C-alpha positions, 0 to 999 in steps of 0.5 A: 597969823597971830601967835598964841600967847604963852599962857602957863597952860600952853607952857606946861603942855609944851614942856610936857611934850618935850619931856617925852612922857612915853619914855619917862619909865625908861629912866625911872624904872632902872633907878627904882629897881636898882635901889629897891633891890639893894636896900629892900625898902621903900624910903624917902630917897627912893621916892625922890629918886624916882620922881627925879628920874621920871620927869625932871631928868627927862625934861633936861635930856629931851628939852635940851635936845629940842632946843639945840636941834631946833633947825634940824627938827623943822626939816624932820617930818616925824617930829612932834608928839612922841618923837619930840616937840618942835619948840618955838624959839620963844620956848627955848629959854623957858625950856632950859630954865625949866630943865635946870630949876626942876632938877635942882631941888632933887639934886640937892636932896640926893647930894645930901643923902648920897656919898662922894661916889654917888655924887660923881655918878650923878654928876656924870649922868647929868653931864652927858644929859646936857652935852649930848645935845648942847655945845661945845661938845654936842656928843650926838654929832660924834659918830659912835660917841652918840650911841654910847652917850645915849646909852649912858642916859638909860643905864646910868640911873641904874648904876646911880641907884646901885651906888646910892644904895651901897650895892656889893658889886659882883661880876654878874651885876657888872654883866647886867649893866654891860648888857643894859649898855649894849641894849642902849647902844643898839636902840640909839643906833636903830633910832638914828637910821630913820633920820639919815636923810634929814640929818644930812640935809641939816649937816648933822653927823651921827652913827647912821650918817657916818656908816650908812643906814644898812650898816647901822641897822646891822650894827644894832642887830649885833649889839642887841644879840650881844646884849642877850649873850651877856645876860646868859652870864648873869645869876638866875633868873637873869639868863631868861632876860636874854629872851627879851632881846628877841622881839627887838631883833624881830623889829629890826630884822626887816630893815637889815637891807635898808638903803639911805634913800629908804631909811625913813621907812625905819620909822615904822620899826621905831614906833614899834620899838617905843611900845616894845619897851613897855613889854620888855619892861614888864618882862624885866619886872617879873624876872626881878620879882622872881630874883627878889624872892630867890634871894630873900 
């Protein structure tokens, strides 16, 4: 069989799938919300930041992952489409270069307009984006560090937006970030459950392979619940966001007794999770708009 030529159109399609477009909003929205609610204005920095966290950041995060997870992805039946691309080896150097070059102009701009502290936050965010998947650290294969690092991918854009905008930190604001981090830890842990058998076959470690599918689902349930409890400590109407964890608990609950042998059934729950994020994001947006008017 003749291998299709790598035309510009095919390369762009491969990079598009690899960047997980269904998840773009999960990193762009936290930055945008944090920045605009602090500055209360739309400016060039906001626009550049949104574009950066919308596409290049996700291409770097997921593209690097698809390159270094190639061997295990070949054995994973759920890979392809929204669950990630199985990139042909000839796409690997292209993906790595595209990830770096697409990020570069945005990072340069953000460094110019930012402060030393914002540089540090951005550098750490990108460090964890790369070394979650890339050797020698490959944090995704270090149980518990994998869930924490994955969470950093999503709450660090919010922290960066706050620092870049010069936000005044309060304990209520810290509580929001802690709750967001717990949500990210829970989400990664639950997502890892469906890959227990595939990861073990590929000799890949994760929180789920280390602790088992059942324990990991119950850990995710506890982390989601704790995220809701922490939101009760935030300024009004923040406590209402505690209700947003309930659908996640509902999605995870049926898998609380899943075994390693049946862990792939959690993929159905993960598919619901991907779309649940859009609903939770809508609810969060409404609460943020409400807070905007209350604090005006």
